[in-house]
KELO-390552 format. One record per residue (C-alpha): residue number from 1; x, y, z; residue in one letter. Coordinates in steps of 0.001 Angstrom, whole numbers, plus 500000, padded with zeros to 6 digits. Layout:
<baba seq="NUM" X="X" Y="Y" Z="Z" type="A"/>
...
end
This chain:
<baba seq="1" X="849562" Y="793446" Z="772338" type="M"/>
<baba seq="2" X="846661" Y="795230" Z="770514" type="G"/>
<baba seq="3" X="846861" Y="797855" Z="767736" type="L"/>
<baba seq="4" X="846958" Y="800786" Z="770175" type="R"/>
<baba seq="5" X="849979" Y="799263" Z="771867" type="T"/>
<baba seq="6" X="851703" Y="798705" Z="768487" type="F"/>
<baba seq="7" X="851028" Y="802281" Z="767481" type="L"/>
<baba seq="8" X="852546" Y="803582" Z="770691" type="V"/>
<baba seq="9" X="855644" Y="801355" Z="770174" type="C"/>
<baba seq="10" X="855880" Y="802420" Z="766540" type="A"/>
<baba seq="11" X="855552" Y="806105" Z="767257" type="L"/>
<baba seq="12" X="857849" Y="806303" Z="770244" type="L"/>
<baba seq="13" X="860377" Y="803543" Z="769803" type="L"/>
<baba seq="14" X="860183" Y="802288" Z="766139" type="G"/>
<baba seq="15" X="859705" Y="798634" Z="765576" type="A"/>
<baba seq="16" X="858524" Y="796734" Z="768738" type="C"/>
<baba seq="17" X="859651" Y="793354" Z="769879" type="G"/>
<baba seq="18" X="859213" Y="790284" Z="767762" type="E"/>
<baba seq="19" X="857828" Y="786796" Z="768225" type="S"/>
<baba seq="20" X="860393" Y="784138" Z="769313" type="T"/>
<baba seq="21" X="858212" Y="780946" Z="769369" type="S"/>
<baba seq="22" X="857604" Y="778476" Z="766643" type="N"/>
<baba seq="23" X="860236" Y="780000" Z="764429" type="T"/>
<baba seq="24" X="862990" Y="779116" Z="762121" type="D"/>
<baba seq="25" X="866504" Y="780326" Z="762711" type="G"/>
<baba seq="26" X="865658" Y="783810" Z="761521" type="A"/>
<baba seq="27" X="862903" Y="784285" Z="763939" type="G"/>
<baba seq="28" X="859990" Y="783693" Z="761731" type="R"/>
<baba seq="29" X="857069" Y="781411" Z="762114" type="N"/>
<baba seq="30" X="857359" Y="778916" Z="759307" type="V"/>
<baba seq="31" X="854225" Y="777074" Z="758143" type="G"/>
<baba seq="32" X="854427" Y="773963" Z="756017" type="T"/>
<baba seq="33" X="851029" Y="774574" Z="754261" type="G"/>
<baba seq="34" X="850001" Y="771194" Z="755384" type="G"/>
<baba seq="35" X="847025" Y="769812" Z="757264" type="D"/>
<baba seq="36" X="846863" Y="769944" Z="761070" type="A"/>
<baba seq="37" X="846509" Y="766647" Z="762723" type="G"/>
<baba seq="38" X="843681" Y="764078" Z="762402" type="A"/>
<baba seq="39" X="840126" Y="764114" Z="763679" type="G"/>
<baba seq="40" X="838489" Y="766585" Z="761288" type="G"/>
<baba seq="41" X="835361" Y="765606" Z="759456" type="T"/>
<baba seq="42" X="834739" Y="766345" Z="755765" type="A"/>
<baba seq="43" X="831492" Y="768188" Z="755217" type="G"/>
<baba seq="44" X="830007" Y="770319" Z="752622" type="A"/>
<baba seq="45" X="832935" Y="772477" Z="751442" type="G"/>
<baba seq="46" X="835684" Y="770135" Z="752910" type="G"/>
<baba seq="47" X="836783" Y="770584" Z="756435" type="M"/>
<baba seq="48" X="840454" Y="769411" Z="756398" type="A"/>
<baba seq="49" X="842623" Y="768514" Z="759192" type="G"/>
<baba seq="50" X="841851" Y="769045" Z="762842" type="S"/>
<baba seq="51" X="838577" Y="770680" Z="763575" type="A"/>
<baba seq="52" X="839440" Y="771315" Z="767265" type="G"/>
<baba seq="53" X="842013" Y="774100" Z="766852" type="M"/>
<baba seq="54" X="841653" Y="776490" Z="769734" type="A"/>
<baba seq="55" X="840908" Y="780130" Z="768737" type="G"/>
<baba seq="56" X="841023" Y="783142" Z="771050" type="A"/>
<baba seq="57" X="837628" Y="782611" Z="772629" type="G"/>
<baba seq="58" X="837255" Y="778930" Z="773541" type="G"/>
<baba seq="59" X="833743" Y="777507" Z="773548" type="G"/>
<baba seq="60" X="832206" Y="774600" Z="771809" type="N"/>
<baba seq="61" X="834243" Y="772778" Z="769255" type="T"/>
<baba seq="62" X="833740" Y="773561" Z="765599" type="L"/>
<baba seq="63" X="833382" Y="770237" Z="763814" type="V"/>
<baba seq="64" X="832357" Y="771199" Z="760326" type="D"/>
<baba seq="65" X="831765" Y="774038" Z="757800" type="L"/>
<baba seq="66" X="828575" Y="774364" Z="755756" type="D"/>
<baba seq="67" X="829623" Y="775987" Z="752436" type="V"/>
<baba seq="68" X="826956" Y="777044" Z="749940" type="T"/>
<baba seq="69" X="826857" Y="779500" Z="747005" type="P"/>
<baba seq="70" X="825596" Y="782995" Z="747962" type="F"/>
<baba seq="71" X="826160" Y="784844" Z="744647" type="I"/>
<baba seq="72" X="827097" Y="783242" Z="741302" type="S"/>
<baba seq="73" X="827821" Y="784315" Z="737780" type="G"/>
<baba seq="74" X="830620" Y="786799" Z="738689" type="L"/>
<baba seq="75" X="833812" Y="787483" Z="736853" type="T"/>
<baba seq="76" X="836668" Y="787297" Z="739258" type="K"/>
<baba seq="77" X="834948" Y="788874" Z="742191" type="P"/>
<baba seq="78" X="837551" Y="790557" Z="744371" type="W"/>
<baba seq="79" X="836164" Y="792022" Z="747503" type="D"/>
<baba seq="80" X="832894" Y="792182" Z="749429" type="I"/>
<baba seq="81" X="831295" Y="794621" Z="751998" type="A"/>
<baba seq="82" X="828035" Y="795581" Z="753398" type="W"/>
<baba seq="83" X="826009" Y="798849" Z="753879" type="L"/>
<baba seq="84" X="824466" Y="799432" Z="757339" type="P"/>
<baba seq="85" X="821042" Y="798251" Z="756032" type="N"/>
<baba seq="86" X="822526" Y="794928" Z="754896" type="G"/>
<baba seq="87" X="822959" Y="795649" Z="751257" type="T"/>
<baba seq="88" X="825872" Y="793604" Z="749861" type="V"/>
<baba seq="89" X="828537" Y="795165" Z="747619" type="L"/>
<baba seq="90" X="830947" Y="793250" Z="745499" type="V"/>
<baba seq="91" X="833749" Y="794279" Z="743200" type="T"/>
<baba seq="92" X="834658" Y="792379" Z="740076" type="E"/>
<baba seq="93" X="838233" Y="792844" Z="738837" type="R"/>
<baba seq="94" X="837095" Y="793964" Z="735422" type="S"/>
<baba seq="95" X="834346" Y="796002" Z="736976" type="G"/>
<baba seq="96" X="831795" Y="796891" Z="737989" type="P"/>
<baba seq="97" X="831133" Y="797583" Z="741601" type="L"/>
<baba seq="98" X="827870" Y="795664" Z="742150" type="N"/>
<baba seq="99" X="825419" Y="797008" Z="744731" type="V"/>
<baba seq="100" X="822686" Y="794485" Z="745483" type="Y"/>
<baba seq="101" X="820012" Y="797047" Z="746494" type="V"/>
<baba seq="102" X="817095" Y="794541" Z="746127" type="N"/>
<baba seq="103" X="818896" Y="791573" Z="747468" type="G"/>
<baba seq="104" X="821459" Y="789082" Z="746031" type="V"/>
<baba seq="105" X="818746" Y="787304" Z="743981" type="G"/>
<baba seq="106" X="818031" Y="790505" Z="741967" type="S"/>
<baba seq="107" X="820072" Y="792317" Z="739358" type="T"/>
<baba seq="108" X="822403" Y="794709" Z="741154" type="P"/>
<baba seq="109" X="822852" Y="798393" Z="740592" type="V"/>
<baba seq="110" X="826301" Y="798746" Z="738977" type="T"/>
<baba seq="111" X="828998" Y="801413" Z="739216" type="I"/>
<baba seq="112" X="831277" Y="801230" Z="736178" type="A"/>
<baba seq="113" X="833860" Y="803937" Z="736046" type="P"/>
<baba seq="114" X="834896" Y="804596" Z="732379" type="T"/>
<baba seq="115" X="838562" Y="805222" Z="733393" type="D"/>
<baba seq="116" X="838895" Y="801738" Z="734850" type="L"/>
<baba seq="117" X="841907" Y="799772" Z="733437" type="V"/>
<baba seq="118" X="841561" Y="796013" Z="733825" type="A"/>
<baba seq="119" X="844748" Y="794294" Z="732784" type="N"/>
<baba seq="120" X="846719" Y="791552" Z="734345" type="G"/>
<baba seq="121" X="846399" Y="791532" Z="738136" type="E"/>
<baba seq="122" X="844981" Y="795140" Z="737965" type="G"/>
<baba seq="123" X="841471" Y="796499" Z="737748" type="G"/>
<baba seq="124" X="838808" Y="797140" Z="740418" type="M"/>
<baba seq="125" X="840121" Y="795521" Z="743535" type="L"/>
<baba seq="126" X="839685" Y="796366" Z="747234" type="G"/>
<baba seq="127" X="836492" Y="797634" Z="748784" type="L"/>
<baba seq="128" X="835488" Y="799260" Z="752092" type="E"/>
<baba seq="129" X="832425" Y="800871" Z="753521" type="V"/>
<baba seq="130" X="833014" Y="803760" Z="755888" type="D"/>
<baba seq="131" X="831994" Y="802819" Z="759486" type="P"/>
<baba seq="132" X="830239" Y="806213" Z="759512" type="D"/>
<baba seq="133" X="828285" Y="805502" Z="756285" type="F"/>
<baba seq="134" X="824970" Y="806386" Z="757894" type="A"/>
<baba seq="135" X="826270" Y="810073" Z="758159" type="N"/>
<baba seq="136" X="828588" Y="810426" Z="755178" type="N"/>
<baba seq="137" X="827604" Y="807800" Z="752577" type="G"/>
<baba seq="138" X="831214" Y="806995" Z="751777" type="Y"/>
<baba seq="139" X="832335" Y="803753" Z="750086" type="V"/>
<baba seq="140" X="836069" Y="803370" Z="749052" type="Y"/>
<baba seq="141" X="837294" Y="801321" Z="745996" type="V"/>
<baba seq="142" X="840805" Y="800670" Z="744736" type="C"/>
<baba seq="143" X="841155" Y="800663" Z="741105" type="M"/>
<baba seq="144" X="843610" Y="801077" Z="738125" type="A"/>
<baba seq="145" X="842751" Y="804298" Z="736295" type="S"/>
<baba seq="146" X="843756" Y="806064" Z="733108" type="N"/>
<baba seq="147" X="842209" Y="809271" Z="734114" type="A"/>
<baba seq="148" X="845590" Y="810922" Z="734618" type="G"/>
<baba seq="149" X="848436" Y="811451" Z="732186" type="T"/>
<baba seq="150" X="849651" Y="808030" Z="733098" type="A"/>
<baba seq="151" X="847776" Y="804948" Z="734297" type="T"/>
<baba seq="152" X="847933" Y="804633" Z="738033" type="D"/>
<baba seq="153" X="846418" Y="802799" Z="740863" type="V"/>
<baba seq="154" X="844150" Y="805011" Z="742939" type="R"/>
<baba seq="155" X="841703" Y="804924" Z="745846" type="L"/>
<baba seq="156" X="838285" Y="806444" Z="744885" type="V"/>
<baba seq="157" X="835845" Y="807587" Z="747444" type="R"/>
<baba seq="158" X="832163" Y="807281" Z="746318" type="Y"/>
<baba seq="159" X="829379" Y="809009" Z="748122" type="E"/>
<baba seq="160" X="826239" Y="806926" Z="747775" type="L"/>
<baba seq="161" X="822664" Y="807386" Z="748663" type="T"/>
<baba seq="162" X="821730" Y="805572" Z="751889" type="Q"/>
<baba seq="163" X="820367" Y="802516" Z="750147" type="N"/>
<baba seq="164" X="823201" Y="802544" Z="747601" type="G"/>
<baba seq="165" X="821180" Y="802957" Z="744406" type="D"/>
<baba seq="166" X="822919" Y="805942" Z="743123" type="A"/>
<baba seq="167" X="826284" Y="807764" Z="743265" type="V"/>
<baba seq="168" X="826193" Y="811310" Z="744601" type="I"/>
<baba seq="169" X="829769" Y="812216" Z="744095" type="E"/>
<baba seq="170" X="833201" Y="810587" Z="743270" type="R"/>
<baba seq="171" X="836432" Y="811958" Z="744840" type="T"/>
<baba seq="172" X="839804" Y="810365" Z="744075" type="D"/>
<baba seq="173" X="841485" Y="810711" Z="747440" type="I"/>
<baba seq="174" X="844817" Y="808835" Z="746722" type="V"/>
<baba seq="175" X="846327" Y="808929" Z="743200" type="T"/>
<baba seq="176" X="849589" Y="808013" Z="741807" type="G"/>
<baba seq="177" X="850179" Y="804664" Z="743241" type="M"/>
<baba seq="178" X="852439" Y="802924" Z="740813" type="P"/>
<baba seq="179" X="851207" Y="800833" Z="737890" type="Y"/>
<baba seq="180" X="853290" Y="798991" Z="735238" type="S"/>
<baba seq="181" X="851716" Y="795966" Z="733440" type="S"/>
<baba seq="182" X="849030" Y="795468" Z="736079" type="G"/>
<baba seq="183" X="851339" Y="793161" Z="737997" type="R"/>
<baba seq="184" X="851460" Y="793644" Z="741787" type="H"/>
<baba seq="185" X="848567" Y="796174" Z="741772" type="S"/>
<baba seq="186" X="847411" Y="794907" Z="745135" type="G"/>
<baba seq="187" X="845280" Y="797501" Z="746874" type="C"/>
<baba seq="188" X="843257" Y="796547" Z="749898" type="R"/>
<baba seq="189" X="841568" Y="799268" Z="752143" type="P"/>
<baba seq="190" X="840334" Y="798609" Z="755633" type="R"/>
<baba seq="191" X="839332" Y="800899" Z="758462" type="F"/>
<baba seq="192" X="841131" Y="800273" Z="761725" type="G"/>
<baba seq="193" X="840010" Y="800678" Z="765296" type="P"/>
<baba seq="194" X="841807" Y="804086" Z="765303" type="D"/>
<baba seq="195" X="839232" Y="805337" Z="762676" type="D"/>
<baba seq="196" X="841962" Y="805642" Z="760159" type="R"/>
<baba seq="197" X="841897" Y="804014" Z="756689" type="L"/>
<baba seq="198" X="844680" Y="801548" Z="756141" type="W"/>
<baba seq="199" X="845550" Y="800623" Z="752645" type="V"/>
<baba seq="200" X="847981" Y="797822" Z="751573" type="G"/>
<baba seq="201" X="849686" Y="798451" Z="748232" type="T"/>
<baba seq="202" X="851775" Y="796547" Z="745725" type="G"/>
<baba seq="203" X="855205" Y="797359" Z="744265" type="D"/>
<baba seq="204" X="853995" Y="797279" Z="740694" type="A"/>
<baba seq="205" X="856946" Y="794959" Z="740010" type="A"/>
<baba seq="206" X="859246" Y="797950" Z="739937" type="I"/>
<baba seq="207" X="862435" Y="797333" Z="741947" type="G"/>
<baba seq="208" X="863039" Y="800691" Z="743635" type="A"/>
<baba seq="209" X="859402" Y="801250" Z="744643" type="T"/>
<baba seq="210" X="859296" Y="799384" Z="748096" type="P"/>
<baba seq="211" X="862233" Y="801337" Z="749408" type="Q"/>
<baba seq="212" X="861345" Y="804706" Z="747910" type="D"/>
<baba seq="213" X="860031" Y="806982" Z="750472" type="D"/>
<baba seq="214" X="858395" Y="809133" Z="747817" type="D"/>
<baba seq="215" X="856393" Y="806332" Z="746267" type="S"/>
<baba seq="216" X="853132" Y="804910" Z="747577" type="L"/>
<baba seq="217" X="853864" Y="801428" Z="746193" type="G"/>
<baba seq="218" X="855001" Y="798566" Z="748339" type="G"/>
<baba seq="219" X="853661" Y="800319" Z="751414" type="K"/>
<baba seq="220" X="851002" Y="800229" Z="754066" type="V"/>
<baba seq="221" X="849184" Y="803624" Z="753948" type="L"/>
<baba seq="222" X="847485" Y="805151" Z="756978" type="R"/>
<baba seq="223" X="845297" Y="807984" Z="755854" type="I"/>
<baba seq="224" X="842109" Y="810040" Z="756774" type="D"/>
<baba seq="225" X="838903" Y="810062" Z="754814" type="R"/>
<baba seq="226" X="840256" Y="812682" Z="752397" type="N"/>
<baba seq="227" X="843361" Y="810674" Z="751708" type="G"/>
<baba seq="228" X="845777" Y="812718" Z="753743" type="D"/>
<baba seq="229" X="848436" Y="811443" Z="756049" type="A"/>
<baba seq="230" X="847249" Y="810493" Z="759591" type="A"/>
<baba seq="231" X="848973" Y="813273" Z="761579" type="P"/>
<baba seq="232" X="850710" Y="810860" Z="763868" type="D"/>
<baba seq="233" X="852261" Y="808748" Z="761225" type="N"/>
<baba seq="234" X="855929" Y="808225" Z="762183" type="P"/>
<baba seq="235" X="857171" Y="808788" Z="758717" type="S"/>
<baba seq="236" X="855266" Y="812047" Z="758411" type="G"/>
<baba seq="237" X="854044" Y="810702" Z="755081" type="E"/>
<baba seq="238" X="850926" Y="808797" Z="754085" type="R"/>
<baba seq="239" X="852666" Y="805473" Z="754370" type="W"/>
<baba seq="240" X="852918" Y="803823" Z="757779" type="F"/>
<baba seq="241" X="855454" Y="800969" Z="756757" type="S"/>
<baba seq="242" X="857488" Y="800221" Z="753732" type="K"/>
<baba seq="243" X="859414" Y="797492" Z="752130" type="G"/>
<baba seq="244" X="856412" Y="795333" Z="751001" type="H"/>
<baba seq="245" X="856047" Y="793196" Z="747931" type="R"/>
<baba seq="246" X="852262" Y="792832" Z="747130" type="N"/>
<baba seq="247" X="849926" Y="793161" Z="750053" type="I"/>
<baba seq="248" X="846664" Y="791352" Z="749355" type="Q"/>
<baba seq="249" X="844991" Y="791039" Z="752854" type="G"/>
<baba seq="250" X="844403" Y="793491" Z="755710" type="M"/>
<baba seq="251" X="842526" Y="792657" Z="758855" type="A"/>
<baba seq="252" X="841899" Y="793906" Z="762424" type="F"/>
<baba seq="253" X="840582" Y="791728" Z="765391" type="R"/>
<baba seq="254" X="837843" Y="793680" Z="767309" type="A"/>
<baba seq="255" X="838529" Y="791869" Z="770578" type="S"/>
<baba seq="256" X="842070" Y="793328" Z="771047" type="D"/>
<baba seq="257" X="842673" Y="795577" Z="768020" type="D"/>
<baba seq="258" X="845409" Y="793327" Z="766628" type="L"/>
<baba seq="259" X="846136" Y="794247" Z="762902" type="G"/>
<baba seq="260" X="847815" Y="792058" Z="760333" type="V"/>
<baba seq="261" X="848494" Y="792007" Z="756667" type="S"/>
<baba seq="262" X="848901" Y="789072" Z="754284" type="A"/>
<baba seq="263" X="851440" Y="789352" Z="751400" type="E"/>
<baba seq="264" X="852536" Y="787523" Z="748350" type="H"/>
<baba seq="265" X="856170" Y="786301" Z="748386" type="G"/>
<baba seq="266" X="858139" Y="785514" Z="745163" type="P"/>
<baba seq="267" X="858980" Y="781786" Z="744791" type="S"/>
<baba seq="268" X="859175" Y="781486" Z="748564" type="V"/>
<baba seq="269" X="857910" Y="783153" Z="751759" type="D"/>
<baba seq="270" X="854399" Y="784400" Z="751553" type="D"/>
<baba seq="271" X="854020" Y="786305" Z="754775" type="E"/>
<baba seq="272" X="851616" Y="787271" Z="757465" type="V"/>
<baba seq="273" X="852858" Y="790463" Z="759087" type="N"/>
<baba seq="274" X="851850" Y="792746" Z="761992" type="L"/>
<baba seq="275" X="850693" Y="796159" Z="761208" type="L"/>
<baba seq="276" X="853635" Y="798061" Z="762664" type="M"/>
<baba seq="277" X="855481" Y="801083" Z="761495" type="A"/>
<baba seq="278" X="858915" Y="800482" Z="760048" type="G"/>
<baba seq="279" X="860674" Y="798655" Z="757073" type="N"/>
<baba seq="280" X="859764" Y="795032" Z="756208" type="F"/>
<baba seq="281" X="862832" Y="794604" Z="754174" type="G"/>
<baba seq="282" X="861766" Y="793823" Z="750523" type="W"/>
<baba seq="283" X="864273" Y="795445" Z="748075" type="D"/>
<baba seq="284" X="864250" Y="793704" Z="744755" type="P"/>
<baba seq="285" X="867096" Y="795548" Z="743017" type="V"/>
<baba seq="286" X="868906" Y="795940" Z="740617" type="P"/>
<baba seq="287" X="866088" Y="795824" Z="738083" type="G"/>
<baba seq="288" X="863442" Y="793746" Z="739578" type="Y"/>
<baba seq="289" X="865418" Y="790964" Z="741134" type="T"/>
<baba seq="290" X="863010" Y="788518" Z="742850" type="E"/>
<baba seq="291" X="865769" Y="786164" Z="744182" type="S"/>
<baba seq="292" X="866342" Y="788548" Z="747140" type="V"/>
<baba seq="293" X="864798" Y="787701" Z="750596" type="P"/>
<baba seq="294" X="861313" Y="788898" Z="751365" type="M"/>
<baba seq="295" X="862800" Y="790351" Z="754601" type="T"/>
<baba seq="296" X="866444" Y="791251" Z="753897" type="D"/>
<baba seq="297" X="868124" Y="791406" Z="757213" type="L"/>
<baba seq="298" X="871579" Y="791813" Z="755648" type="V"/>
<baba seq="299" X="870669" Y="795001" Z="753866" type="A"/>
<baba seq="300" X="868260" Y="796131" Z="756604" type="F"/>
<baba seq="301" X="869239" Y="794720" Z="760058" type="P"/>
<baba seq="302" X="866278" Y="796406" Z="761674" type="D"/>
<baba seq="303" X="863631" Y="795128" Z="759226" type="A"/>
<baba seq="304" X="860460" Y="793764" Z="760787" type="I"/>
<baba seq="305" X="860184" Y="789976" Z="760438" type="E"/>
<baba seq="306" X="856967" Y="788195" Z="759565" type="A"/>
<baba seq="307" X="855067" Y="786441" Z="762238" type="I"/>
<baba seq="308" X="854353" Y="783579" Z="759776" type="W"/>
<baba seq="309" X="856030" Y="782616" Z="756467" type="S"/>
<baba seq="310" X="855066" Y="779873" Z="754079" type="S"/>
<baba seq="311" X="858634" Y="778935" Z="753192" type="G"/>
<baba seq="312" X="858559" Y="776938" Z="749962" type="S"/>
<baba seq="313" X="856223" Y="776496" Z="748137" type="P"/>
<baba seq="314" X="854259" Y="779671" Z="748375" type="T"/>
<baba seq="315" X="850423" Y="779504" Z="748854" type="L"/>
<baba seq="316" X="849581" Y="782956" Z="747086" type="A"/>
<baba seq="317" X="848023" Y="784454" Z="750151" type="L"/>
<baba seq="318" X="845073" Y="786743" Z="749331" type="S"/>
<baba seq="319" X="842479" Y="788474" Z="751457" type="G"/>
<baba seq="320" X="842291" Y="788110" Z="755262" type="A"/>
<baba seq="321" X="839783" Y="788481" Z="758046" type="T"/>
<baba seq="322" X="839472" Y="787654" Z="761635" type="F"/>
<baba seq="323" X="836484" Y="785427" Z="762527" type="I"/>
<baba seq="324" X="834902" Y="786467" Z="765691" type="E"/>
<baba seq="325" X="831768" Y="785548" Z="767784" type="G"/>
<baba seq="326" X="830509" Y="782824" Z="770063" type="S"/>
<baba seq="327" X="828730" Y="781119" Z="767135" type="Q"/>
<baba seq="328" X="832227" Y="780014" Z="765908" type="W"/>
<baba seq="329" X="832921" Y="778139" Z="769126" type="G"/>
<baba seq="330" X="836689" Y="777491" Z="769675" type="D"/>
<baba seq="331" X="837382" Y="779300" Z="766313" type="W"/>
<baba seq="332" X="836454" Y="782700" Z="767897" type="D"/>
<baba seq="333" X="839310" Y="785057" Z="767069" type="G"/>
<baba seq="334" X="841130" Y="783008" Z="764472" type="V"/>
<baba seq="335" X="842662" Y="784578" Z="761357" type="L"/>
<baba seq="336" X="841415" Y="783355" Z="758057" type="A"/>
<baba seq="337" X="843396" Y="784011" Z="754867" type="V"/>
<baba seq="338" X="842405" Y="782937" Z="751331" type="A"/>
<baba seq="339" X="844882" Y="781328" Z="749086" type="T"/>
<baba seq="340" X="844994" Y="781517" Z="745300" type="L"/>
<baba seq="341" X="847575" Y="779085" Z="744104" type="K"/>
<baba seq="342" X="846943" Y="776624" Z="746949" type="A"/>
<baba seq="343" X="843161" Y="776950" Z="746566" type="A"/>
<baba seq="344" X="842094" Y="776742" Z="750202" type="H"/>
<baba seq="345" X="841264" Y="778871" Z="753198" type="L"/>
<baba seq="346" X="844311" Y="778889" Z="755721" type="H"/>
<baba seq="347" X="843344" Y="779312" Z="759377" type="I"/>
<baba seq="348" X="845802" Y="780691" Z="761981" type="Y"/>
<baba seq="349" X="845561" Y="780895" Z="765767" type="S"/>
<baba seq="350" X="847102" Y="784206" Z="766668" type="V"/>
<baba seq="351" X="847735" Y="785294" Z="770167" type="S"/>
<baba seq="352" X="847173" Y="788774" Z="771605" type="A"/>
<baba seq="353" X="850889" Y="789266" Z="771422" type="Q"/>
<baba seq="354" X="850825" Y="788584" Z="767600" type="G"/>
<baba seq="355" X="852365" Y="785076" Z="767674" type="E"/>
<baba seq="356" X="851030" Y="782358" Z="765457" type="V"/>
<baba seq="357" X="850504" Y="779237" Z="767537" type="T"/>
<baba seq="358" X="848819" Y="777011" Z="765021" type="D"/>
<baba seq="359" X="847751" Y="776964" Z="761398" type="D"/>
<baba seq="360" X="846017" Y="774593" Z="759085" type="F"/>
<baba seq="361" X="843890" Y="774258" Z="755882" type="R"/>
<baba seq="362" X="840139" Y="774126" Z="755240" type="V"/>
<baba seq="363" X="837694" Y="774446" Z="752262" type="I"/>
<baba seq="364" X="840035" Y="772767" Z="749737" type="E"/>
<baba seq="365" X="837329" Y="772013" Z="747078" type="D"/>
<baba seq="366" X="836162" Y="775441" Z="745897" type="Q"/>
<baba seq="367" X="838937" Y="776639" Z="743715" type="G"/>
<baba seq="368" X="840925" Y="779806" Z="743988" type="R"/>
<baba seq="369" X="839800" Y="781697" Z="747026" type="L"/>
<baba seq="370" X="840227" Y="785565" Z="746889" type="R"/>
<baba seq="371" X="838662" Y="787439" Z="749767" type="S"/>
<baba seq="372" X="837164" Y="786263" Z="753041" type="P"/>
<baba seq="373" X="835051" Y="788567" Z="755071" type="R"/>
<baba seq="374" X="832733" Y="788185" Z="758029" type="Q"/>
<baba seq="375" X="829364" Y="789609" Z="757303" type="G"/>
<baba seq="376" X="827105" Y="791480" Z="759748" type="P"/>
<baba seq="377" X="825290" Y="788283" Z="760406" type="D"/>
<baba seq="378" X="828424" Y="786641" Z="761829" type="G"/>
<baba seq="379" X="828685" Y="784236" Z="758924" type="V"/>
<baba seq="380" X="831856" Y="784108" Z="756704" type="L"/>
<baba seq="381" X="831695" Y="784971" Z="753071" type="Y"/>
<baba seq="382" X="834514" Y="784285" Z="750495" type="I"/>
<baba seq="383" X="834844" Y="785335" Z="746982" type="T"/>
<baba seq="384" X="836366" Y="782837" Z="744609" type="N"/>
<baba seq="385" X="837750" Y="783456" Z="741083" type="D"/>
<baba seq="386" X="836161" Y="780706" Z="739118" type="G"/>
<baba seq="387" X="836667" Y="780531" Z="735338" type="G"/>
<baba seq="388" X="835015" Y="783110" Z="733022" type="G"/>
<baba seq="389" X="831852" Y="784117" Z="734685" type="S"/>
<baba seq="390" X="832109" Y="781193" Z="737090" type="G"/>
<baba seq="391" X="833143" Y="783269" Z="740018" type="G"/>
<baba seq="392" X="831076" Y="783165" Z="743216" type="Q"/>
<baba seq="393" X="830597" Y="784465" Z="746651" type="V"/>
<baba seq="394" X="830384" Y="781581" Z="749011" type="L"/>
<baba seq="395" X="828635" Y="781568" Z="752342" type="Q"/>
<baba seq="396" X="830400" Y="779695" Z="755099" type="V"/>
<baba seq="397" X="828653" Y="778772" Z="758380" type="S"/>
<baba seq="398" X="830058" Y="777044" Z="761431" type="P"/>
<baba seq="399" X="828773" Y="773600" Z="762593" type="V"/>
<baba seq="400" X="829479" Y="773247" Z="766335" type="L"/>
<baba seq="401" X="829530" Y="770113" Z="768456" type="S"/>
<baba seq="402" X="826309" Y="769433" Z="770407" type="P"/>
end
């Protein structure tokens, strides 16, 4: 069931049906975080477990991954994107936004807002280039800001020149997303196939936020280019779903419009969720009580359950992307999610109905991985944290069987 189907279900019926296969007693897919089977080969970057996992597209078997540094010397690089001309953009959590106008081997043009607040988990985070950039020049950046009367998390829209070497205008299209100490400042923008901007947000470690309909924290926003609510949002608000803890990843699969998010759990249950309207059941009250379930079906019987949950221990899921294209062989269509604490790339086979049918680990020797994203060349790129200025963008290429 693609995103368009999910939207119809959400708008007309509320939450759609849920997966019933490969689940625990609560109906969730539970991963062990372990390796899949034997037969994988260890190459540059460390292919772990089975290399023959089937994705959505079939084709030749992927037998290895070639992992090489693409950009080095970064401080906690958070997200990556590309302009239509191939120019690479990378955010660093403490700033700036780097625009590699003359290639990644050259000094980038930097965009360093003076109101950026980089503290704890907060700072300059998610990044998205408008699919209509050639006509509007828009690039969107999530950041913590002290431009208002109180520090908040906001979504900034920059209008850039076509080659990205200068800012024409800055417009703050969403302000007032909650901020406390910087904790749970997750903010990830991605355009969906519906030409809407979807933004996953964190709850700022404030207990009432996820269930507060007047707050933009602990939500998935679905907005237009000016930051206004999409007119067909079921809530009538800018948020599309609520009851989230700290969304780190957002991804859409082009082949069928399937949309998912990846979310940090507390001490248990990191989650992969479908992008659907409704309540996902996180309600850490009184105070900020993290012993409550990620999806509290007692308090919210109609809460939408995850399609995959880590159980214990958590992996600290981060950014997410679908990998597509025949060059990926039988991995065509898989979901790739970076992990921070577990320090690997987690691969999921996800059906068109949104069911996780397999999952396993790869790239276990590159430290804390933050954000994977497929480039316009079809190759996978991943930001990793590194220590100090040891952060990198990694380039990951598939090696297929003859």
